[in-house]
MARBA-3410 file (N, C-alpha, C, O; in Angstrom, 1 decimal):
119
-18.9,176.2,-75.2,-19.5,177.0,-76.1,-19.6,176.2,-77.5,-20.6,176.2,-78.1 ~ -18.5,175.5,-77.9,-18.5,174.7,-79.1,-19.5,173.5,-79.0,-20.2,173.2,-79.9 ~ -19.5,172.9,-77.8,-20.5,171.7,-77.5,-21.7,172.2,-77.8,-22.4,171.5,-78.6 ~ -22.3,173.3,-77.2,-23.6,173.8,-77.3,-24.0,174.2,-78.7,-25.2,174.1,-79.0 ~ -23.1,174.7,-79.5,-23.2,175.2,-80.8,-23.5,174.1,-81.8,-24.2,174.3,-82.8
-22.9,172.6,-81.4,-23.0,171.9,-82.4,-24.0,170.9,-81.9,-24.0,169.7,-82.4 ~ -24.8,171.2,-80.8,-25.9,170.5,-80.3,-25.7,169.4,-79.4,-26.5,168.5,-79.2 ~ -24.6,169.3,-78.7,-23.9,168.3,-77.7,-23.5,168.9,-76.7,-22.2,169.0,-76.7 ~ -24.2,169.5,-75.7,-24.0,170.2,-74.7,-23.3,169.3,-73.7,-23.9,168.3,-73.3 ~ -22.2,169.8,-73.0,-21.3,169.0,-72.2,-20.8,168.0,-72.6,-20.5,167.2,-71.8
-20.6,167.6,-74.0,-20.0,166.5,-74.5,-18.5,166.2,-74.2,-18.0,165.1,-74.1 ~ -17.7,167.4,-74.2,-16.5,167.4,-73.8,-16.3,167.0,-72.4,-15.5,166.1,-72.2 ~ -16.9,167.6,-71.5,-16.9,167.1,-70.0,-17.1,165.5,-69.9,-16.5,164.8,-69.1 ~ -18.0,165.1,-70.7,-18.4,163.7,-70.5,-17.3,162.8,-71.0,-16.9,161.8,-70.4 ~ -16.7,163.1,-72.1,-15.7,162.4,-72.7,-14.4,162.4,-71.7,-13.6,161.4,-71.6
-14.3,163.6,-71.0,-13.0,163.8,-70.2,-13.4,163.4,-68.7,-12.8,164.0,-67.8 ~ -14.2,162.5,-68.4,-14.6,162.0,-67.3,-15.7,162.5,-66.3,-15.7,162.2,-65.1 ~ -16.6,163.3,-66.9,-17.8,164.0,-66.1,-17.4,165.4,-65.7,-16.2,165.8,-65.6 ~ -18.5,166.0,-65.6,-18.5,167.5,-65.2,-17.8,167.8,-63.9,-17.0,168.8,-63.9 ~ -18.0,166.9,-62.7,-17.4,167.3,-61.5,-15.9,167.0,-61.6,-15.2,167.7,-61.0
-15.5,166.0,-62.2,-14.0,165.5,-62.2,-13.3,166.6,-63.1,-12.4,167.3,-62.8 ~ -13.9,166.7,-64.2,-13.2,167.9,-65.0,-13.2,169.1,-64.4,-12.2,169.8,-64.6 ~ -14.1,169.6,-63.7,-14.0,171.0,-63.1,-13.1,171.1,-62.0,-12.5,172.2,-61.7 ~ -12.9,169.9,-61.2,-12.0,169.7,-60.2,-10.5,170.0,-60.8,-9.8,170.9,-60.4 ~ -10.4,169.1,-61.7,-8.9,168.8,-62.2,-8.6,170.2,-63.0,-7.4,170.7,-63.0
-9.5,170.8,-63.6,-9.3,172.0,-64.4,-8.9,173.0,-63.5,-7.9,173.7,-63.7 ~ -9.6,173.2,-62.3,-9.4,174.3,-61.4,-8.0,174.1,-60.7,-7.3,175.0,-60.5 ~ -7.6,172.8,-60.3,-6.2,172.5,-59.7,-5.2,172.8,-60.7,-4.2,173.5,-60.4 ~ -5.5,172.3,-62.1,-4.4,172.7,-63.0,-4.1,174.0,-63.2,-3.0,174.4,-63.4 ~ -5.2,174.8,-63.3,-5.2,176.5,-63.5,-4.5,177.0,-62.2,-3.6,177.9,-62.4
-4.8,176.6,-61.1,-4.1,177.2,-60.1,-2.5,176.9,-60.0,-1.6,177.7,-59.7 ~ -2.2,175.8,-60.3,-0.8,175.3,-60.3,-0.2,175.9,-61.3,0.9,176.4,-61.2 ~ -0.8,176.0,-62.6,-0.2,176.7,-63.8,0.1,178.3,-63.4,1.2,178.9,-63.7 ~ -0.9,178.9,-62.7,-0.7,180.3,-62.3,0.3,180.5,-61.3,1.0,181.5,-61.4 ~ 0.5,179.5,-60.3,1.5,179.9,-59.3,3.0,179.8,-60.0,3.9,180.5,-59.8
3.0,178.7,-61.1,4.4,178.6,-61.6,4.7,179.8,-62.5,5.8,180.3,-62.5 ~ 3.5,180.3,-63.2,3.8,181.5,-64.2,4.1,182.7,-63.3,4.9,183.5,-63.7 ~ 3.6,182.8,-62.2,3.7,184.2,-61.3,5.0,183.9,-60.7,5.7,184.9,-60.6 ~ 5.4,182.9,-60.2,6.8,182.6,-59.7,7.7,182.9,-60.6,8.6,183.6,-60.2 ~ 7.8,182.4,-62.0,8.6,182.7,-63.1,8.7,184.2,-63.4,9.7,184.7,-63.6
7.6,184.8,-63.5,7.7,186.2,-63.7,8.3,186.9,-62.6,9.0,187.9,-62.8 ~ 8.2,186.6,-61.2,8.9,187.2,-60.3,10.2,187.0,-60.3,11.0,187.9,-60.1 ~ 10.7,185.6,-60.7,12.1,185.3,-61.0,12.7,186.0,-61.8,13.8,186.4,-61.7 ~ 11.9,186.2,-63.0,12.4,187.1,-64.1,12.9,188.5,-63.7,13.9,188.9,-64.3 ~ 12.2,189.2,-62.9,12.6,190.3,-62.4,14.1,190.3,-61.7,14.8,191.4,-61.8
14.5,189.3,-61.2,15.8,189.1,-60.6,16.8,188.6,-61.6,18.0,188.9,-61.6 ~ 16.3,187.7,-62.5,17.3,187.1,-63.6,16.4,187.0,-64.7,15.5,186.2,-64.9 ~ 16.8,188.1,-65.7,15.8,188.3,-66.8,16.1,187.2,-67.9,15.4,187.2,-68.9 ~ 17.0,186.3,-67.8,17.3,185.2,-68.7,16.0,184.1,-68.5,15.6,183.3,-69.4 ~ 15.4,184.4,-67.3,14.2,183.3,-67.2,13.0,183.6,-68.1,12.0,182.8,-68.3
13.1,184.9,-68.6,12.1,185.1,-69.9,12.0,184.2,-71.0,11.0,183.9,-71.7 ~ 13.3,183.7,-71.2,13.5,183.0,-72.4,13.0,181.6,-72.2,12.4,180.9,-73.0 ~ 13.5,181.1,-70.7,13.0,179.8,-70.2,11.2,179.8,-70.3,10.6,178.9,-70.7 ~ 10.6,180.9,-69.8,9.5,180.8,-69.8,8.8,180.7,-71.2,7.9,179.9,-71.4 ~ 9.2,181.5,-72.1,8.8,181.3,-73.5,9.0,180.0,-74.0,8.2,179.4,-74.7
10.2,179.3,-73.7,10.3,177.8,-74.1,9.2,176.9,-73.5,8.6,176.0,-74.2 ~ 9.1,177.2,-72.1,8.3,176.4,-71.4,6.9,176.5,-72.0,6.1,175.5,-72.1 ~ 6.4,177.8,-72.4,5.0,177.9,-72.9,4.9,177.2,-74.3,3.9,176.8,-74.7 ~ 5.9,177.2,-74.9,6.0,176.3,-76.2,5.9,174.9,-76.1,5.4,174.2,-76.9 ~ 6.6,174.5,-75.0,6.4,172.9,-74.6,5.0,172.6,-74.2,4.4,171.6,-74.7
4.4,173.3,-73.3,3.1,173.2,-72.8,2.1,173.3,-74.0,1.2,172.4,-74.1 ~ 2.1,174.3,-74.9,1.3,174.4,-76.1,1.4,173.0,-77.0,0.4,172.5,-77.4 ~ 2.7,172.5,-77.1,2.7,171.4,-77.8,2.1,170.1,-77.2,1.5,169.2,-77.9 ~ 2.2,170.2,-75.8,1.5,169.2,-75.1,0.1,169.1,-75.3,-0.6,168.0,-75.2 ~ -0.4,170.3,-75.5,-2.0,170.5,-75.5,-2.4,170.1,-77.0,-3.5,169.6,-77.4
-1.3,170.3,-77.9,-1.7,169.9,-79.4,-1.7,168.2,-79.4,-2.4,167.6,-80.2 ~ -0.9,167.6,-78.5,-0.6,166.2,-78.5,-2.1,165.7,-77.8,-2.7,164.8,-78.3 ~ -2.4,166.2,-76.8,-3.7,165.8,-75.9,-5.0,166.0,-77.1,-5.9,165.1,-77.2 ~ -5.0,167.1,-77.7,-6.0,167.4,-78.6,-6.0,166.3,-79.7,-7.1,165.9,-80.1 ~ -4.9,165.8,-80.1,-5.1,164.8,-81.0,-5.4,163.6,-80.6,-6.2,162.9,-81.2
-4.9,163.2,-79.4,-5.4,162.0,-78.7,-6.9,162.1,-78.5,-7.6,161.3,-79.0 ~ -7.5,163.1,-77.9,-9.0,163.4,-77.6,-9.8,163.3,-79.1,-10.8,162.7,-79.2 ~ -9.3,163.9,-80.0,-9.9,163.7,-81.3,-10.0,162.2,-81.7,-10.9,161.8,-82.5 ~ -9.2,161.3,-81.2,-9.4,160.0,-81.7,-10.2,159.2,-80.6,-10.7,158.1,-80.9 ~ -10.4,159.7,-79.4,-11.0,159.1,-78.3,-12.4,159.7,-78.1,-12.9,159.6,-77.0
-12.9,160.3,-79.0,-14.5,160.7,-78.8,-14.9,162.1,-79.2,-16.0,162.3,-79.7 ~ -13.9,163.0,-79.1,-14.3,164.3,-79.4,-14.3,164.7,-80.9,-14.9,165.7,-81.3 ~ -13.7,163.8,-81.6,-13.8,164.0,-83.1,-13.2,165.1,-83.7,-12.2,165.6,-83.1 ~ -13.7,165.6,-84.8,-12.8,166.7,-85.5,-12.9,168.1,-84.7,-12.1,169.0,-84.9 ~ -14.0,168.2,-83.9,-14.1,169.6,-83.0,-13.2,169.5,-81.9,-13.3,170.4,-81.0
-12.2,168.5,-81.8,-11.5,168.5,-80.7,-10.6,169.9,-80.7,-10.2,170.5,-79.6 ~ -10.3,170.3,-81.8,-9.3,171.4,-82.0,-10.0,172.6,-81.5,-9.3,173.4,-80.9 ~ -11.3,172.8,-81.8,-11.9,174.0,-81.1,-12.2,173.7,-79.8,-12.3,174.7,-79.1 ~ -12.5,172.5,-79.2,-12.9,172.4,-77.9,-11.9,172.5,-76.8,-12.0,173.1,-75.8 ~ -10.7,171.8,-77.3,-9.7,171.8,-76.2,-8.4,172.8,-76.7,-7.9,173.6,-75.9
-7.8,172.6,-77.8,-6.8,173.5,-78.1,-7.2,175.0,-78.1,-6.5,175.8,-77.6 ~ -8.4,175.3,-78.8,-8.8,176.6,-78.9,-9.2,177.3,-77.6,-9.0,178.5,-77.4 ~ -9.7,176.4,-76.6,-10.0,176.9,-75.2,-8.6,177.2,-74.7,-8.5,178.2,-74.0 ~ -7.6,176.5,-74.8,-6.2,176.6,-74.3,-5.8,177.8,-74.8,-5.4,178.6,-73.9 ~ -5.8,178.2,-75.9,-5.3,179.5,-76.5,-6.0,180.6,-75.9,-5.4,181.6,-75.4
-7.3,180.5,-75.8,-8.0,181.6,-75.2,-7.7,181.9,-73.8,-7.5,183.0,-73.4 ~ -7.6,180.8,-73.0,-7.0,181.0,-71.7,-5.6,181.7,-71.6,-5.4,182.6,-70.8 ~ -4.8,181.1,-72.4,-3.5,181.6,-72.4,-3.4,183.0,-72.7,-2.5,183.7,-72.2 ~ -4.2,183.6,-73.6,-4.3,185.0,-74.0,-5.0,185.8,-72.9,-4.8,187.0,-72.7 ~ -5.7,185.1,-72.1,-6.3,186.0,-71.1,-5.5,186.0,-70.0,-5.4,187.0,-69.3
-4.8,185.0,-69.7,-3.7,185.0,-68.5,-2.7,186.0,-69.0,-2.5,186.9,-68.1 ~ -2.0,186.0,-70.0,-1.1,186.8,-70.6,-1.7,188.4,-70.5,-0.9,189.3,-70.1 ~ -2.9,188.7,-70.9,-3.4,190.0,-70.7,-3.4,190.4,-69.3,-3.0,191.5,-69.0 ~ -3.9,189.7,-68.4,-4.2,189.9,-67.1,-2.8,190.2,-66.4,-2.7,191.2,-65.7 ~ -1.7,189.4,-66.6,-0.3,189.7,-66.2,0.1,191.0,-66.6,0.5,191.9,-65.8
0.0,191.1,-68.1,0.8,192.3,-68.8,0.1,193.5,-68.2,0.9,194.4,-68.0 ~ -1.2,193.6,-67.9,-1.9,194.8,-67.4,-1.6,195.0,-66.0,-1.4,196.2,-65.6 ~ -1.5,194.0,-65.1,-1.4,194.5,-63.7,-0.1,194.3,-62.9,0.1,194.8,-61.9 ~ 0.8,193.5,-63.5,2.0,193.1,-62.9,3.0,194.1,-63.0,3.2,194.6,-64.1 ~ 3.8,194.5,-61.8,4.9,195.4,-61.8,5.9,195.0,-62.9,6.5,196.0,-63.4
6.2,194.0,-63.3,7.4,193.5,-64.1,7.3,194.4,-65.5,8.3,194.8,-66.1 ~ 5.9,194.6,-65.9,5.6,195.5,-67.0,6.2,196.7,-67.1,6.9,197.1,-68.1 ~ 6.0,197.3,-65.9,6.6,198.7,-65.8,8.1,198.6,-65.7,8.7,199.6,-66.2 ~ 8.8,197.6,-65.2,10.2,197.6,-65.2,10.8,197.2,-66.6,11.9,197.6,-66.9 ~ 10.1,196.4,-67.4,10.3,196.3,-68.8,10.4,197.6,-69.5,11.3,198.0,-70.2
9.2,198.3,-69.4,9.0,199.6,-70.1,10.3,200.5,-69.6,11.0,201.0,-70.4 ~ 10.5,200.7,-68.3,11.5,201.5,-67.9,12.9,201.0,-68.5,13.7,201.8,-68.9 ~ 13.2,199.8,-68.5,14.4,199.4,-69.1,14.6,199.6,-70.7,15.7,199.8,-71.2 ~ 13.6,199.5,-71.3,13.3,200.0,-72.7,13.6,201.3,-72.9,14.4,201.6,-73.9 ~ 13.2,202.1,-72.1,13.3,203.6,-72.3,14.8,203.9,-72.0,15.5,204.7,-72.8
15.3,203.4,-71.0,16.8,203.6,-70.7,17.7,203.2,-71.8,18.7,203.8,-72.2 ~ 17.4,202.1,-72.4,18.2,201.6,-73.5,18.0,202.6,-74.7,18.9,202.8,-75.5 ~ 16.9,203.1,-74.9,16.7,204.0,-76.0,17.3,205.5,-75.8,17.5,206.3,-76.7 ~ 17.6,205.7,-74.5,18.1,207.0,-74.4,19.8,207.1,-74.6,20.4,208.2,-74.5
END
């Protein structure tokens, strides 16, 4: 959307290896990322301390995206790399969190534990 808004449609895809390669890698990374997140969420149901590890892992991954964004801003995406890469990453993370928080049974277990704690 940012590329189209500034009159450079598909510029990000071009800089990152082409539409086909970008799409394939994006899909594979998202599937792997999703499997890891859901596995950790299921593990957190058995071992609550994994929630802290998940939060730390999220921060490390976000820091990695910041570093990639800085690199890509110097390799062809320019100042809009922040909106193109990091902004998209934050939107994706928010959508993933929203989907997991609405549909996963762990949410109900956290609410039940909170209610028991407040009683």
